[in-house]
Chimera marker file (.cmm) of the C-alpha trace (Angstrom):
<marker_set name="trace">
<marker id="1" x="0.222" y="-0.043" z="0.006" r="1" g="1" b="0" radius="0.5"/>
<marker id="2" x="2.847" y="2.688" z="0.861" r="1" g="1" b="0" radius="0.5"/>
<marker id="3" x="4.690" y="1.794" z="-2.460" r="1" g="1" b="0" radius="0.5"/>
<marker id="4" x="1.413" y="2.369" z="-4.394" r="1" g="1" b="0" radius="0.5"/>
<marker id="5" x="0.901" y="5.584" z="-2.377" r="1" g="1" b="0" radius="0.5"/>
<marker id="6" x="4.528" y="6.723" z="-2.923" r="1" g="1" b="0" radius="0.5"/>
<marker id="7" x="4.369" y="6.108" z="-6.802" r="1" g="1" b="0" radius="0.5"/>
<marker id="8" x="1.040" y="7.988" z="-7.336" r="1" g="1" b="0" radius="0.5"/>
<marker id="9" x="2.765" y="11.167" z="-5.347" r="1" g="1" b="0" radius="0.5"/>
<marker id="10" x="5.697" y="10.789" z="-7.781" r="1" g="1" b="0" radius="0.5"/>
<marker id="11" x="3.603" y="10.578" z="-10.814" r="1" g="1" b="0" radius="0.5"/>
<marker id="12" x="1.662" y="13.486" z="-9.434" r="1" g="1" b="0" radius="0.5"/>
<marker id="13" x="4.727" y="15.727" z="-8.895" r="1" g="1" b="0" radius="0.5"/>
<marker id="14" x="6.120" y="14.763" z="-12.671" r="1" g="1" b="0" radius="0.5"/>
<marker id="15" x="2.825" y="15.598" z="-14.190" r="1" g="1" b="0" radius="0.5"/>
<marker id="16" x="1.920" y="18.474" z="-11.926" r="1" g="1" b="0" radius="0.5"/>
<marker id="17" x="6.149" y="20.179" z="-12.745" r="1" g="1" b="0" radius="0.5"/>
<marker id="18" x="5.368" y="23.868" z="-14.216" r="1" g="1" b="0" radius="0.5"/>
<marker id="19" x="1.685" y="23.395" z="-14.583" r="1" g="1" b="0" radius="0.5"/>
<marker id="20" x="1.629" y="27.100" z="-12.486" r="1" g="1" b="0" radius="0.5"/>
<marker id="21" x="2.997" y="29.024" z="-15.298" r="1" g="1" b="0" radius="0.5"/>
<marker id="22" x="0.368" y="30.409" z="-17.801" r="1" g="1" b="0" radius="0.5"/>
<marker id="23" x="2.415" y="29.150" z="-21.049" r="1" g="1" b="0" radius="0.5"/>
<marker id="24" x="3.020" y="25.961" z="-20.150" r="1" g="1" b="0" radius="0.5"/>
<marker id="25" x="3.145" y="24.870" z="-23.625" r="1" g="1" b="0" radius="0.5"/>
<marker id="26" x="6.289" y="27.030" z="-24.238" r="1" g="1" b="0" radius="0.5"/>
<marker id="27" x="8.530" y="25.927" z="-21.408" r="1" g="1" b="0" radius="0.5"/>
<marker id="28" x="11.666" y="23.646" z="-22.226" r="1" g="1" b="0" radius="0.5"/>
<marker id="29" x="14.439" y="22.336" z="-20.389" r="1" g="1" b="0" radius="0.5"/>
<marker id="30" x="17.672" y="21.490" z="-22.061" r="1" g="1" b="0" radius="0.5"/>
<marker id="31" x="19.609" y="18.157" z="-21.191" r="1" g="1" b="0" radius="0.5"/>
<marker id="32" x="23.079" y="17.086" z="-22.257" r="1" g="1" b="0" radius="0.5"/>
<marker id="33" x="24.069" y="13.460" z="-23.403" r="1" g="1" b="0" radius="0.5"/>
<marker id="34" x="27.600" y="12.125" z="-22.416" r="1" g="1" b="0" radius="0.5"/>
<marker id="35" x="28.613" y="8.838" z="-22.694" r="1" g="1" b="0" radius="0.5"/>
<marker id="36" x="29.846" y="7.279" z="-19.503" r="1" g="1" b="0" radius="0.5"/>
<marker id="37" x="31.587" y="3.836" z="-19.435" r="1" g="1" b="0" radius="0.5"/>
<marker id="38" x="30.057" y="3.378" z="-23.242" r="1" g="1" b="0" radius="0.5"/>
<marker id="39" x="26.283" y="3.974" z="-22.099" r="1" g="1" b="0" radius="0.5"/>
<marker id="40" x="24.744" y="7.421" z="-22.977" r="1" g="1" b="0" radius="0.5"/>
<marker id="41" x="23.619" y="9.500" z="-19.963" r="1" g="1" b="0" radius="0.5"/>
<marker id="42" x="20.783" y="12.369" z="-20.403" r="1" g="1" b="0" radius="0.5"/>
<marker id="43" x="21.527" y="15.249" z="-17.428" r="1" g="1" b="0" radius="0.5"/>
<marker id="44" x="20.332" y="18.462" z="-17.161" r="1" g="1" b="0" radius="0.5"/>
<marker id="45" x="23.556" y="19.811" z="-15.813" r="1" g="1" b="0" radius="0.5"/>
<marker id="46" x="24.528" y="22.297" z="-18.960" r="1" g="1" b="0" radius="0.5"/>
<marker id="47" x="27.444" y="24.934" z="-19.368" r="1" g="1" b="0" radius="0.5"/>
<marker id="48" x="26.778" y="28.450" z="-17.508" r="1" g="1" b="0" radius="0.5"/>
<marker id="49" x="26.968" y="30.175" z="-20.883" r="1" g="1" b="0" radius="0.5"/>
<marker id="50" x="24.691" y="28.248" z="-22.552" r="1" g="1" b="0" radius="0.5"/>
<marker id="51" x="21.517" y="30.096" z="-21.566" r="1" g="1" b="0" radius="0.5"/>
<marker id="52" x="23.038" y="33.700" z="-22.972" r="1" g="1" b="0" radius="0.5"/>
<marker id="53" x="24.590" y="31.972" z="-26.162" r="1" g="1" b="0" radius="0.5"/>
<marker id="54" x="21.046" y="30.250" z="-26.927" r="1" g="1" b="0" radius="0.5"/>
<marker id="55" x="19.242" y="33.895" z="-26.270" r="1" g="1" b="0" radius="0.5"/>
<marker id="56" x="21.786" y="35.496" z="-28.684" r="1" g="1" b="0" radius="0.5"/>
<marker id="57" x="21.786" y="32.811" z="-31.357" r="1" g="1" b="0" radius="0.5"/>
<marker id="58" x="17.909" y="32.322" z="-31.384" r="1" g="1" b="0" radius="0.5"/>
<marker id="59" x="15.280" y="34.940" z="-31.699" r="1" g="1" b="0" radius="0.5"/>
<marker id="60" x="12.436" y="32.871" z="-30.557" r="1" g="1" b="0" radius="0.5"/>
<marker id="61" x="14.154" y="32.229" z="-27.010" r="1" g="1" b="0" radius="0.5"/>
<marker id="62" x="12.273" y="35.117" z="-24.984" r="1" g="1" b="0" radius="0.5"/>
<marker id="63" x="13.896" y="34.441" z="-21.728" r="1" g="1" b="0" radius="0.5"/>
<marker id="64" x="16.277" y="31.526" z="-20.077" r="1" g="1" b="0" radius="0.5"/>
<marker id="65" x="17.182" y="30.666" z="-17.000" r="1" g="1" b="0" radius="0.5"/>
<marker id="66" x="19.576" y="28.240" z="-15.001" r="1" g="1" b="0" radius="0.5"/>
<marker id="67" x="18.508" y="25.959" z="-12.142" r="1" g="1" b="0" radius="0.5"/>
<marker id="68" x="20.454" y="24.022" z="-10.172" r="1" g="1" b="0" radius="0.5"/>
<link id1="1" id2="2" r="1" g="1" b="0" radius="0.2"/>
<link id1="2" id2="3" r="1" g="1" b="0" radius="0.2"/>
<link id1="3" id2="4" r="1" g="1" b="0" radius="0.2"/>
<link id1="4" id2="5" r="1" g="1" b="0" radius="0.2"/>
<link id1="5" id2="6" r="1" g="1" b="0" radius="0.2"/>
<link id1="6" id2="7" r="1" g="1" b="0" radius="0.2"/>
<link id1="7" id2="8" r="1" g="1" b="0" radius="0.2"/>
<link id1="8" id2="9" r="1" g="1" b="0" radius="0.2"/>
<link id1="9" id2="10" r="1" g="1" b="0" radius="0.2"/>
<link id1="10" id2="11" r="1" g="1" b="0" radius="0.2"/>
<link id1="11" id2="12" r="1" g="1" b="0" radius="0.2"/>
<link id1="12" id2="13" r="1" g="1" b="0" radius="0.2"/>
<link id1="13" id2="14" r="1" g="1" b="0" radius="0.2"/>
<link id1="14" id2="15" r="1" g="1" b="0" radius="0.2"/>
<link id1="15" id2="16" r="1" g="1" b="0" radius="0.2"/>
<link id1="16" id2="17" r="1" g="1" b="0" radius="0.2"/>
<link id1="17" id2="18" r="1" g="1" b="0" radius="0.2"/>
<link id1="18" id2="19" r="1" g="1" b="0" radius="0.2"/>
<link id1="19" id2="20" r="1" g="1" b="0" radius="0.2"/>
<link id1="20" id2="21" r="1" g="1" b="0" radius="0.2"/>
<link id1="21" id2="22" r="1" g="1" b="0" radius="0.2"/>
<link id1="22" id2="23" r="1" g="1" b="0" radius="0.2"/>
<link id1="23" id2="24" r="1" g="1" b="0" radius="0.2"/>
<link id1="24" id2="25" r="1" g="1" b="0" radius="0.2"/>
<link id1="25" id2="26" r="1" g="1" b="0" radius="0.2"/>
<link id1="26" id2="27" r="1" g="1" b="0" radius="0.2"/>
<link id1="27" id2="28" r="1" g="1" b="0" radius="0.2"/>
<link id1="28" id2="29" r="1" g="1" b="0" radius="0.2"/>
<link id1="29" id2="30" r="1" g="1" b="0" radius="0.2"/>
<link id1="30" id2="31" r="1" g="1" b="0" radius="0.2"/>
<link id1="31" id2="32" r="1" g="1" b="0" radius="0.2"/>
<link id1="32" id2="33" r="1" g="1" b="0" radius="0.2"/>
<link id1="33" id2="34" r="1" g="1" b="0" radius="0.2"/>
<link id1="34" id2="35" r="1" g="1" b="0" radius="0.2"/>
<link id1="35" id2="36" r="1" g="1" b="0" radius="0.2"/>
<link id1="36" id2="37" r="1" g="1" b="0" radius="0.2"/>
<link id1="37" id2="38" r="1" g="1" b="0" radius="0.2"/>
<link id1="38" id2="39" r="1" g="1" b="0" radius="0.2"/>
<link id1="39" id2="40" r="1" g="1" b="0" radius="0.2"/>
<link id1="40" id2="41" r="1" g="1" b="0" radius="0.2"/>
<link id1="41" id2="42" r="1" g="1" b="0" radius="0.2"/>
<link id1="42" id2="43" r="1" g="1" b="0" radius="0.2"/>
<link id1="43" id2="44" r="1" g="1" b="0" radius="0.2"/>
<link id1="44" id2="45" r="1" g="1" b="0" radius="0.2"/>
<link id1="45" id2="46" r="1" g="1" b="0" radius="0.2"/>
<link id1="46" id2="47" r="1" g="1" b="0" radius="0.2"/>
<link id1="47" id2="48" r="1" g="1" b="0" radius="0.2"/>
<link id1="48" id2="49" r="1" g="1" b="0" radius="0.2"/>
<link id1="49" id2="50" r="1" g="1" b="0" radius="0.2"/>
<link id1="50" id2="51" r="1" g="1" b="0" radius="0.2"/>
<link id1="51" id2="52" r="1" g="1" b="0" radius="0.2"/>
<link id1="52" id2="53" r="1" g="1" b="0" radius="0.2"/>
<link id1="53" id2="54" r="1" g="1" b="0" radius="0.2"/>
<link id1="54" id2="55" r="1" g="1" b="0" radius="0.2"/>
<link id1="55" id2="56" r="1" g="1" b="0" radius="0.2"/>
<link id1="56" id2="57" r="1" g="1" b="0" radius="0.2"/>
<link id1="57" id2="58" r="1" g="1" b="0" radius="0.2"/>
<link id1="58" id2="59" r="1" g="1" b="0" radius="0.2"/>
<link id1="59" id2="60" r="1" g="1" b="0" radius="0.2"/>
<link id1="60" id2="61" r="1" g="1" b="0" radius="0.2"/>
<link id1="61" id2="62" r="1" g="1" b="0" radius="0.2"/>
<link id1="62" id2="63" r="1" g="1" b="0" radius="0.2"/>
<link id1="63" id2="64" r="1" g="1" b="0" radius="0.2"/>
<link id1="64" id2="65" r="1" g="1" b="0" radius="0.2"/>
<link id1="65" id2="66" r="1" g="1" b="0" radius="0.2"/>
<link id1="66" id2="67" r="1" g="1" b="0" radius="0.2"/>
<link id1="67" id2="68" r="1" g="1" b="0" radius="0.2"/>
</marker_set>
């Protein structure tokens, strides 16, 4: 029973992430793919200068931020 509740809470959290924004469909998250020990891992850490570079090179990007 406890496992089912934990799984339900995790799914609820994953599906409600960023729902408080009015333009949820316009939010994107950047991932980097790195090869570690022969396997590809997707991670959210990106270089610090990526956000300003993307904003400068792509006029479609209105704003960018980094999270940690």
